[in-house]
N, C-alpha and C positions, 0 to 999 in steps of 0.2 A: 721546462722545454715547451716551446710553441713555434708555430709557423707564422711569421710576420707578413710574408708575401709569397704568393704562388703564381708562377708564370708557366703557361703551356703553349706549345707550338706543334700543330698537327697531331695532337693527342686526342684519340677518340673522335668526338664530334667537333672539336675546337680547332679551327685554323689558328686562332690566337686567343688567349685569355689572360687577363691580369686581375688578380684578386688580392686585396689587402685584408689581412686578418689580425685579430687581437687575441690576447689571453681571454679565458672564459669561454662561454658558449657562443657558437655561431651556427645558425641554421640556414640551409639552402632549401628553399621551397619551390616546387615546380611539379607540373604534371609528369607522369611517366614518359620517358623518351625524350625529355628536354635537356638532359645532360648533367643533372645535379649529382648523380652518383659518380660520373666521370671525374668530377673535381676531387672528391675524397679518395677515389681510387688512385689518383696521381700521388697524393700524399702517402698512401699506403705503399705504392710502388717504390717511392724514394726510400722508405724505411727498410725494405727487404728485397728489392729488385724482383718482385713478384706481385701478381694481382690476386685479389680475393675473389675475382669473378671468372677469370679464364686461366688456362694452363700454359698458354704460349703468348709470346709478345706480339705476334702479327695483328691480332684484333685491336691492339692499343694504338696503332698507327692509322691516322685518318685516311680514308679511301682516296687513292690517287697520289698520296705522299710516299716518299721513300723511307722516311724516318720521323720519329717524334722526339720532342724535347720537353723535359719536365725540370723546372728550376724552382727552388724554394729558398727564401731567406729564413734561417732557423736561429732562434734565440735560445741560448743555453747558458745558464748562470750569468746572465747579463751580457754575454758576448754573442755577436751575430756572425754566422757563417753562411755562405751561399753554396748550397748543394745542387748538383746538376747531373742529370743522366740523359744521354742520347740513346734512344732505343732504335736498334738496327736489326730488324728481323732477318734471320738467316746469316747474320754476321755478328761480330763481337760488339756488345754495347760499350759505350765510353762514358766515364764518369769524371767529374771535376769537383774540386772543393776550392772555393774562392778563385775560380778560373784556372787553377792548376790541375792538370790532368793526372789522374791516378794510374798506377801501373796496371791494375786490374779493376774492372767495374765493381767486383764484389767487395772491394775495400770500402765502398760507400756504406755497406750494411752496418747498422748499429749506430751510425752518427745521428740518425733521426729514428726515434722509437715511436711506434704507433700500434694500437690494438684496435681491431675492427670487429664489430658485431653486426651481422647482416642476416637476413632471412635464410640464406643458404646454410647458415651455421646449424640448422636443424639436421643437416646431413652428418654433422659431427657425432651425433648420438644415434641416428637412424641408418646411416650409410655404412659403407664397407670399411674394413680396418685401415685401408690406405689413407683415408681422410684423417683418421685419428693419429696415425704415424706422422703425417705431414704437419698436423697441429703441434705435436711435440717437437719435431725438428725445426719448424719455423721459430718456435719459442726459444729453443736451444741456440739457434744462430743469432737471434735478436740479443740474447744475453751474452753470448760468446761468439763474436763474428768469425773467428778463425775456423769454427766448425763448419762454415760454409764450404771451405776447401776440403775438409774431411768427408763431408756429405757428397761432394762432387767426385772425389776419388773413389768412394765406395760404389757409387752408381756406375762409374766407368769400369771398375773391376768386375762388377756384377754382369754388365753387358758382355765383356770379354769372356768371362768364365762361362756364361750361358752359351755363347757361341761355340766354345770349345767342347762343352758337354754334348751339344748336338752333334758336332763332328765326331767326337769319340764314340758316342752312342751309335751313330751310323756305321762306324768302322767295326764296332763290336757285333753288330747284326750282319756284317758282311756286305754292306752297301758298297757297290763299285765306285771307285774314285774317291772314297772318303779316307783321308789320311789318319794315321794313329796319333791323336792329340793327347792321349792319356798321360804321356810322359811330361807334358808341360802343365798339366792341371795342378801339380804340386806347387808350382810357383804362384799360381793365381789363388790357390787355397791359402797360402801364407799372406798374400795381400788382403784377401777377403777377411781373414781372421784378425789381422792387425787393425784395419779400418773399422770392421764390424764391431770389434771389442770396444773401441773408443766410443762409437755411437751408442752401443748397448750400455756401457758404464754411465755415460752422460744422461741417457734417458732414464735409467734407474734412479739416479740422483735427482733428476728433475721431478719425476713423479712423486718421490718422497717429499720434496719441498712443496710441490703444488697441492698435495692431498689436503692439508688443513685449510688452505685458502678456498678450495672447491667446496669443502664442507660448510665453511662459514658463509660463502656466497650463496650456496643453495638454501641455507636456512633463512637468508634474508629475502630471497625472491620467491620462494615457494611457500604457499600458505600452510601454516601449522607444522613446518618442517624444523628439524633440529640440525646442528652441525654434524651429527653422526649419521644422518640419513643417506648422504651421498658418498658412495665409495669409488675409489680410483685405484686400480691395480694393474701392474705391468705383467703381461704374459709373454715371455720369450718363446721362440720356436724350438728351444732345447732346454733340458733340465740344467739349471745353473747352480742349484743347491746352495743358495745364499751367497754366491760369489759376487763381489763388486769390483775387485781389482782388475784393471785392464789386462795385465799379463795373464792372470788366472783365467779370465774370460776368453782371451785369445786362444789359450791352450784347450779350453773346453770346446770352443768352436771348431778347432782343428780336429779334435777327436771325433766330434759328431759328423764332420764332413767325411772323415774316413769311414765311419760306421754306415753312413747313408750313401756311399759312393755308387753302389749298384742301383739304388732307386733313382738317383740323379741322372745316371747314364741312360736308364730306361726312359725317363721323362724329358731329358734334355733341358732341365732347368735347375737352378740352385734352390735347394729345399731348406737350407739352414742359413740363418743370419737375421739381422734386424729388419730386413725387408719382408719377413714373414711373421713378425711379432704383432701383438694386439694390445691395445689399451682398453682394459675392461672397465666399463662404467656400470655401477650397480646402485640400486636403491633398496633400503631396508630400514629397520628400526634402530640399527646400530648396536644392539645388545650382542654380547658374545654368543648367545644361543639363538639370536635372531636370524630369520631367513632373508637372504638377500637375493634379488633377482636382477638380471642384466637389464639395463635401460632399453637397449635395442630389443624390440619384440614384445616387451612387457609394459613399458611405461605408457601412460596416456599422452595425448598431444600436449596438454598443459605441463605435465612433468618433464617431457622431453624438451620443451621450450625453456623451462626453468633450468634444466641441467646444461643446455647449450649456453645459456646466458651465464650460468655459474662458471663454466670453463673460461669464458672470455674475461669475466670480472676477476677470476683468480689469476689469470695471466697478467692483467693490469696490476693487481696488488703485488704480485711477485716482482714484476719489473720495477714497480715503485719502491719496493723494499731494497732493491739494488742501489738506489740513490737517485734515479731519474724519474721524473713524473712524465710518463709517456702520453702522447696525444691519444685521446679516446675518440673513435669514430663510430657513430651509431647510424648505420645506413638503412634507412627505411624500416626501422624495427618497431616504431611506436604504433603503426597501423596494425601490427600483429598482436598487440597487447591490449587488454582491457584497461579501463581508467585507473583501477587500483594498482595494477602492475606498472603502468606508465609512471604513476607517482612514485612508486617504490624505486624504479630504475633511476628516475630523475634525482631522487634524494641521494642515491648511492654515488652518482657520478658528478653531481653539481660542484663538488670541491676540486675536481681535476683542473690542472692548470689550463688545459685547452680541450674543449669538447666540440667536435664537428658533427652536426646532425643533418640528415636529409629527410625530407617528408614531402608527400604529395599535397598535403593540406596543412595549413599553418596551425589549425586547431588541434592537430595531433601532437604538436610539440608542447610538453608540459610547461607551465608558467615558470617552474623552477629553472628551466633552461632558456628563459626569455632574454637572450643577449642580443648580439647583432644578427640581422637577418638579410639574406639575399634572395631575390626572386630570379629564378632561372627559367627562361622561356626563349624559344627561337634562337638558341645559340648565344644568347646574351645573358650576362650575369650582372644584375643591377642591385645596388644597395637599397634595402627597404627602410631600415632604421638603424 
């Protein structure tokens, strides 16, 4: 799979941009603020309808414009399809395949697969659990696009249930004007348990499949490490006692919601469910009696970088094992690595069907990735070689 042509209209800094691409490595070279990352961000957005840089769509639309357009000609198994998304902040986005409009924009997800590694990925290991949950869910949706709908349903149920908990909590404390919403909480408990159990079951399966890939990737990028050094464990917000079946997990969530009803009413928030779970990242010697420590708070800067890189490379390997060679995007990462690690990373990814690289300085891009190059300056994208 690769992008053969990228077209932008009113996306970020570009009023218009047309860029032809080829399989193999392509580097976009330019000083910071010139728009090189905007190009690869557009490819990433087409793959999952989200940006690796911002949480909302509004910043993606060029100042003064009402909407943005991202279009790409994507070649997969020798056949070309044109994928297109119209970004409308505050309104529903629109998506098309070969000019035919899709019923829902989210049906575009998964038709183009991309994995992005960027400096902000350090937050995967050093930041809050929400970032690690999002990492898992993004990968889940990339592999199984229908889970985008399950994810949206869960978030909708969670918002509604939290609102009811606040109302019921106020009534419980005798707040004037607060209606008794407790009777309707049972309905939302059932919805939360159903959608939450599906997400939880999928995350558990994903972590089990991802774990060996993370270990192998960490051993490759970290000096002196073995595949047993990097640990990956899922920590749910409730005791699941080894359960993996959706039905069993749903019943377990319902029981825990009932047990913690008083705490939830006091605090006005849902305390049980996959939105409270954690992906625990650890480092150790891998021996049964060995001592493992969480990466967050204990790992050095270099170890944290290696783990973040291992998570992305493992994602790439897992998607590749599914049968598609995803597009690999390395957004301004070589400046953060020493020459040895640059070479190691280049060696690892050079065999990908398409690698898109951004760098401020051409010398930062390893020779192993010396494919096509574009110079990005002053809003213009010019072929260098």
